[in-house]
C-alpha positions as CSV (number, residue, x, y, z in Angstrom):
1,X,-4.4,112.4,167.8
2,X,-4.9,114.0,164.6
3,X,-8.6,114.7,163.0
4,X,-6.7,114.8,159.5
5,X,-7.7,111.3,158.2
6,X,-5.2,111.4,155.2
7,X,-2.7,109.1,154.9
8,X,0.6,109.3,156.4
9,X,3.9,108.7,154.1
10,X,7.0,109.4,154.7
11,X,9.4,111.4,152.4
12,X,13.3,111.1,153.0
13,X,14.6,113.9,151.7
14,X,13.5,116.6,149.9
15,X,16.0,118.1,146.9
16,X,16.5,121.2,145.8
17,X,13.5,123.2,145.7
18,X,14.4,124.5,141.7
19,X,14.0,120.7,141.1
20,X,11.6,119.0,143.8
21,X,9.2,121.2,144.8
22,X,5.8,120.5,142.3
23,X,6.4,117.0,144.1
24,X,5.6,117.6,147.8
25,X,3.0,120.2,146.5
26,X,1.4,117.3,144.6
27,X,1.2,114.8,147.3
28,X,0.7,117.7,150.1
29,X,-2.7,117.5,148.5
30,X,-4.1,114.1,149.3
31,X,-1.3,113.2,151.9
32,X,0.2,113.9,155.0
33,X,3.9,114.2,154.8
34,X,6.3,113.9,157.6
35,X,10.0,114.6,156.4
36,X,13.5,112.8,157.5
37,X,15.6,115.3,156.7
38,X,19.5,116.5,157.9
39,X,18.3,120.0,158.7
40,X,15.2,122.0,159.4
41,X,12.7,122.3,156.7
42,X,12.4,125.5,155.1
43,X,10.4,126.2,151.9
44,X,9.4,122.6,152.3
45,X,6.9,123.5,156.0
46,X,4.1,125.0,153.4
47,X,3.8,121.8,152.2
48,X,4.5,118.9,155.5
49,X,2.7,118.3,158.7
50,X,5.9,117.3,160.8
51,X,9.9,116.7,160.4
52,X,12.1,114.9,162.2
53,X,16.3,116.6,161.8
54,X,18.4,112.9,162.1
55,X,21.9,112.4,161.6
56,X,22.9,110.9,159.1
57,X,20.4,110.6,155.6
58,X,22.4,107.8,154.5
59,X,22.5,105.6,157.3
60,X,19.4,103.0,156.6
61,X,19.1,100.9,160.1
62,X,18.9,104.4,162.1
63,X,16.3,106.3,159.9
64,X,14.4,102.7,160.3
65,X,14.6,103.2,164.4
66,X,13.3,107.0,163.6
67,X,10.6,105.8,161.7
68,X,9.3,102.8,164.2
69,X,9.7,105.8,166.7
70,X,6.8,107.6,164.7
71,X,5.0,104.8,163.6
72,X,4.2,103.3,167.5
73,X,2.4,107.2,167.8
74,X,0.6,106.9,164.3
75,X,0.0,104.3,161.2
76,X,2.6,105.1,158.6
77,X,0.9,104.4,155.1
78,X,4.0,104.6,152.8
79,X,7.8,105.1,152.5
80,X,8.4,108.1,149.8
81,X,12.4,109.1,148.5
82,X,13.0,110.7,144.7
83,X,17.1,111.4,146.0
84,X,19.3,108.8,144.8
85,X,22.1,109.2,147.7
86,X,19.7,108.3,150.4
87,X,17.5,106.0,148.3
88,X,18.9,102.8,149.6
89,X,18.7,104.4,153.3
90,X,15.3,105.0,152.6
91,X,14.3,101.4,151.5
92,X,15.2,100.6,155.2
93,X,12.7,102.0,156.3
94,X,10.0,100.6,154.3
95,X,11.5,97.2,155.3
96,X,11.0,97.8,158.5
97,X,7.8,99.4,158.4
98,X,6.9,96.2,156.1
99,X,5.5,98.9,153.0
100,X,6.0,98.2,149.6
101,X,9.6,99.1,148.2
102,X,11.2,97.5,151.7
103,X,13.5,95.4,149.9
104,X,17.0,96.6,150.4
105,X,18.6,94.0,148.1
106,X,16.0,94.9,145.2
107,X,17.3,98.5,146.1
108,X,20.8,97.9,146.4
109,X,20.8,95.6,142.9
110,X,19.9,99.6,140.9
111,X,21.6,101.5,143.2
112,X,25.7,99.4,142.3
113,X,25.3,99.3,139.1
114,X,27.9,96.5,138.6
115,X,25.1,94.6,140.3
116,X,22.4,95.7,138.0
117,X,24.9,94.6,135.1
118,X,25.4,90.8,136.8
119,X,21.3,90.8,136.7
120,X,20.6,91.4,134.1
121,X,23.2,89.3,132.0
122,X,21.9,87.1,134.3
123,X,18.1,86.5,132.5
124,X,19.8,88.1,128.9
125,X,18.0,91.6,129.2
126,X,20.3,93.2,126.3
127,X,22.5,95.9,127.9
128,X,26.4,96.6,126.9
129,X,29.0,94.6,128.0
130,X,30.7,96.0,131.3
131,X,33.3,95.0,133.5
132,X,34.4,96.2,137.3
133,X,38.2,97.5,137.1
134,X,40.0,99.3,140.0
135,X,43.4,100.5,138.7
136,X,44.4,102.2,135.5
137,X,46.0,98.8,134.6
138,X,42.9,96.8,134.9
139,X,40.7,99.5,133.1
140,X,42.9,99.5,129.6
141,X,42.6,95.7,129.3
142,X,38.8,96.0,130.3
143,X,39.1,98.3,127.4
144,X,40.7,95.8,125.3
145,X,38.0,93.3,125.7
146,X,34.4,95.3,125.4
147,X,36.1,97.4,122.3
148,X,36.9,101.2,121.5
149,X,35.3,103.7,122.1
150,X,34.7,102.9,125.4
151,X,32.8,104.2,128.3
152,X,34.0,104.8,131.6
153,X,31.4,105.2,134.2
154,X,31.5,105.1,138.2
155,X,29.5,102.4,139.4
156,X,27.7,105.0,142.2
157,X,26.9,107.7,140.8
158,X,23.8,108.7,139.1
159,X,22.6,111.9,136.4
160,X,25.5,110.6,133.9
161,X,28.0,112.3,136.7
162,X,31.5,111.4,135.7
163,X,30.3,109.2,132.7
164,X,33.0,109.7,130.1
165,X,33.2,108.3,126.0
166,X,37.5,107.1,125.4
167,X,38.1,106.6,122.0
168,X,41.6,104.6,122.6
169,X,44.1,104.3,124.9
170,X,45.9,107.4,125.3
171,X,42.2,109.1,126.4
172,X,41.4,106.3,128.3
173,X,44.7,106.9,130.5
174,X,44.5,110.9,130.4
175,X,41.0,110.8,131.9
176,X,40.6,107.3,134.3
177,X,41.4,109.9,137.4
178,X,38.6,111.9,136.7
179,X,36.3,109.0,137.1
180,X,37.9,106.7,139.8
181,X,38.7,110.0,142.0
182,X,35.3,111.8,141.4
183,X,33.5,112.2,144.6
184,X,29.7,113.9,146.0
185,X,27.7,113.8,148.6
186,X,26.3,110.9,149.4
187,X,27.6,109.3,146.4
188,X,28.2,105.7,147.1
189,X,31.4,104.2,147.6
190,X,33.0,100.8,146.3
191,X,36.6,99.2,146.4
192,X,36.0,98.6,143.1
193,X,34.6,102.3,141.7
194,X,34.9,102.3,138.0
195,X,33.1,100.5,135.2
196,X,34.3,100.2,131.8
197,X,31.6,99.3,129.3
198,X,31.2,99.0,125.7
199,X,30.1,101.8,123.4
200,X,26.3,102.0,122.5
201,X,25.7,104.5,119.7
202,X,22.4,105.9,118.8
203,X,19.8,108.2,120.9
204,X,19.2,107.3,124.7
205,X,15.8,108.2,126.2
206,X,14.3,107.4,130.1
207,X,11.6,105.7,131.1
208,X,9.9,106.7,134.3
209,X,7.5,103.5,135.3
210,X,5.2,102.4,138.2
211,X,6.0,99.1,139.2
212,X,3.3,96.8,141.7
213,X,3.8,93.5,142.1
214,X,6.3,93.0,139.5
215,X,4.2,94.3,136.3
216,X,6.0,97.6,135.1
217,X,3.7,100.1,133.5
218,X,5.6,103.3,131.7
219,X,4.1,106.3,131.9
220,X,6.2,109.0,130.6
221,X,9.3,108.8,128.4
222,X,12.0,112.0,127.6
223,X,14.3,112.1,124.9
224,X,17.6,113.3,126.3
225,X,19.9,115.8,124.8
226,X,23.9,115.3,126.3
227,X,26.4,118.2,125.7
228,X,29.8,118.5,126.5
229,X,31.8,115.7,124.5
230,X,33.1,113.0,125.7
231,X,31.6,114.1,129.1
232,X,28.1,112.8,129.0
233,X,26.4,115.3,130.4
234,X,22.0,116.2,130.3
235,X,21.5,119.3,128.9
236,X,18.2,118.9,128.3
237,X,15.3,116.9,127.7
238,X,11.6,116.6,124.9
239,X,9.0,114.7,126.3
240,X,6.2,113.4,124.1
241,X,3.5,112.3,125.4
242,X,2.4,110.2,122.6
243,X,6.1,109.3,121.9
244,X,5.5,106.4,119.5
245,X,8.3,103.8,122.4
246,X,5.8,103.9,125.1
247,X,3.5,101.6,123.0
248,X,6.4,99.5,121.0
249,X,6.1,95.7,122.1
250,X,10.0,95.5,121.5
251,X,10.7,98.5,123.9
252,X,8.4,97.3,126.7
253,X,9.6,94.0,126.7
254,X,12.8,94.6,127.8
255,X,11.4,97.1,130.0
256,X,9.8,94.9,132.1
257,X,12.4,91.8,131.5
258,X,15.1,94.6,133.2
259,X,12.5,94.9,136.3
260,X,12.2,91.3,136.3
261,X,15.9,90.4,136.6
262,X,16.3,93.0,139.0
263,X,13.8,91.5,141.2
264,X,12.0,95.0,140.9
265,X,8.3,94.0,142.5
266,X,7.3,97.6,143.9
267,X,8.1,100.6,143.5
268,X,8.9,103.9,140.9
269,X,11.6,103.7,138.5
270,X,13.9,105.6,136.2
271,X,15.2,103.2,133.4
272,X,17.4,104.6,130.8
273,X,17.9,103.3,127.1
274,X,19.9,103.3,124.3
275,X,18.5,102.6,120.9
276,X,21.5,101.1,119.4
277,X,22.5,100.6,115.9
278,X,22.6,96.9,117.0
279,X,19.1,97.3,119.3
280,X,18.0,98.7,122.7
281,X,20.5,98.9,125.4
282,X,19.7,99.4,128.8
283,X,22.3,101.5,130.3
284,X,21.0,101.7,133.5
285,X,17.7,101.9,136.4
286,X,17.2,104.4,139.4
287,X,14.6,102.7,141.5
288,X,13.2,106.9,142.2
289,X,11.3,109.3,140.0
290,X,13.4,111.1,137.4
291,X,15.4,114.0,137.8
292,X,16.1,116.6,135.5
293,X,12.2,117.8,135.6
294,X,11.6,115.1,133.6
295,X,8.4,114.0,135.8
296,X,7.3,117.0,136.1
297,X,7.5,117.3,132.2
298,X,5.4,114.0,132.0
299,X,3.2,116.5,134.2
300,X,2.3,119.3,131.9
301,X,2.5,116.8,128.8
302,X,-0.3,114.3,130.3
303,X,-1.5,115.3,132.6
304,X,-0.6,112.5,134.6
305,X,1.0,113.7,138.7
306,X,3.8,111.8,139.0
307,X,3.8,112.8,142.7
308,X,0.9,111.4,143.5
309,X,1.4,108.3,141.3
310,X,4.3,108.0,143.5
311,X,3.0,108.5,147.2
312,X,-0.3,105.7,145.7
313,X,2.3,103.1,145.2
314,X,4.7,103.7,148.4
315,X,1.2,103.4,150.3
316,X,0.3,99.9,148.4
317,X,-2.9,101.6,146.1
318,X,-3.7,102.1,142.5
319,X,-2.2,105.4,141.3
320,X,-4.3,107.4,138.5
321,X,-2.6,106.9,135.0
322,X,-5.0,108.5,133.4
323,X,-3.7,110.9,131.2
324,X,-5.6,114.1,130.6
325,X,-3.7,115.6,127.2
326,X,-0.9,115.2,124.8
327,X,1.2,117.2,124.7
328,X,5.3,118.0,124.4
329,X,7.4,119.8,126.8
330,X,11.0,120.1,127.1
331,X,13.7,121.7,129.2
332,X,16.9,123.2,128.6
333,X,19.8,123.5,131.2
334,X,22.0,126.5,131.2
335,X,25.8,127.1,131.8
336,X,28.6,130.1,131.6
337,X,31.3,129.6,129.3
338,X,35.0,130.0,131.5
339,X,35.6,128.3,134.5
340,X,35.8,129.9,138.0
341,X,33.3,132.2,136.4
342,X,31.4,134.4,139.5
343,X,28.0,135.7,138.8
344,X,27.5,139.4,139.4
345,X,23.8,138.7,138.1
346,X,21.9,136.5,136.1
347,X,18.1,136.8,134.9
348,X,15.6,136.0,132.3
349,X,14.4,139.5,130.0
350,X,10.7,137.9,130.2
351,X,9.0,140.2,128.3
352,X,10.9,138.5,124.8
353,X,9.9,135.0,126.0
354,X,7.1,133.0,123.6
355,X,3.9,131.7,125.0
356,X,5.1,128.4,124.7
357,X,7.6,129.0,127.5
358,X,6.5,127.7,131.0
359,X,8.3,128.8,133.1
360,X,12.7,130.2,133.5
361,X,14.4,129.4,137.1
362,X,17.9,131.1,137.6
363,X,19.1,128.1,139.6
364,X,22.2,130.3,141.1
365,X,22.0,133.6,143.4
366,X,24.7,136.4,142.5
367,X,27.6,135.9,144.1
368,X,27.6,132.4,143.1
369,X,31.1,130.8,141.6
370,X,30.4,128.3,138.7
371,X,32.1,125.9,136.1
372,X,30.8,124.2,132.8
373,X,32.2,120.4,132.6
374,X,33.3,118.9,133.2
375,X,34.7,121.0,136.2
376,X,30.8,122.0,137.0
377,X,29.6,118.6,135.9
378,X,25.7,119.2,136.6
379,X,26.1,121.7,139.7
380,X,27.8,124.1,136.8
381,X,24.0,125.1,135.7
382,X,23.2,128.0,136.3
383,X,19.3,127.7,134.8
384,X,16.8,126.4,133.2
385,X,13.4,127.1,131.3
386,X,10.6,124.5,130.4
387,X,8.2,124.5,127.2
388,X,5.1,123.1,126.3
389,X,4.0,122.9,122.8
390,X,2.1,120.8,120.2
391,X,5.1,119.4,118.8
392,X,8.6,119.5,119.2
393,X,10.2,121.5,117.1
394,X,8.2,124.2,118.4
395,X,9.4,123.2,122.4
396,X,13.3,123.5,121.0
397,X,12.6,127.1,118.8
398,X,11.1,128.4,122.4
399,X,14.2,126.9,124.5
400,X,16.2,128.6,121.7
401,X,14.5,131.4,122.7
402,X,14.3,131.4,126.2
403,X,18.6,130.8,126.1
404,X,18.2,134.3,124.2
405,X,16.8,136.2,126.9
406,X,18.9,134.7,129.7
407,X,21.3,137.4,131.1
408,X,23.9,136.5,132.7
409,X,26.5,139.7,134.3
410,X,30.1,137.7,135.6
411,X,32.0,139.8,138.2
412,X,35.1,141.4,137.2
């Protein structure tokens, strides 16, 4: 029996080191971490006390059986997952152990974007009109109902993967197959796989929130930067610790109503909302911390640690959400210009970086072949930079400088 008295938490999957290491590093300072993973851990070993390799991270009942065997040896205090592909399977583990977040149907209503729409509609939460379809003819009919421009969206993916704006029936017919046939490792599949939705204009924001006993407490708000139209690629985000929306009564009410409609009682969530000319429109809710380094920017700008907050909620503890600072953070993702570019070398010239730059990170290595969106949606990213400053303008200027210092040589 271990003499380490820190609570034991199971973490299901870890994600890419470039994007998720900061979470595991924080959690390991106050918790013992046991991983449920698909392969022997590498970089993660520094932060964990144990791991179990499983055959299929998407098999919830099998994961639950493995967790019950672990819990028979020593008490497990919480289960945590920030990986969209395995979040539903992880809820089976929480449910089997009787821990917070152990409601598979609650998580399913977030994972399945059509079920999200049905639940929000039942409570009258403002959102785009949405119809689920399986064929091109059904999509054309649905678009006539919701109106043009319309949004095509895969029902079971995240990170804006496959989300496309179409202006007319001709564009819809041209792009429908891309959305319908888009598959990614771990992505959920459905017989009726595509949503045709009313287009909501205006900027889009995302909110990471703590939920305990059904009460929603927003902690970070990111403002998205989109690119590669008509594909809705997320090419960057800005997080302002003093963003006025965090204190806006109507915004907070809609956020609470959204979680109430979904029956979401305990966990952390990442909710996306359009600030449209017709009012707020809820786009989707993820039953996990946000990706794209948004929680990391929240940590930089406020001092609130997202990893420790998520771990506390998973263990039924009260997280420390007291901010220590009020700054602005930004992240920008970089891409090659041409499809099927093979990288010969990639690096930032750090001598030319301004002091506001927090970190610059190549995420591909020499020899990698990458493409920009749409072929390289999300996985086409070759590097990112984060910045921290007192204002959004200073943050944006620093990221511009980082972009200028990214040196990429393509193989010929």
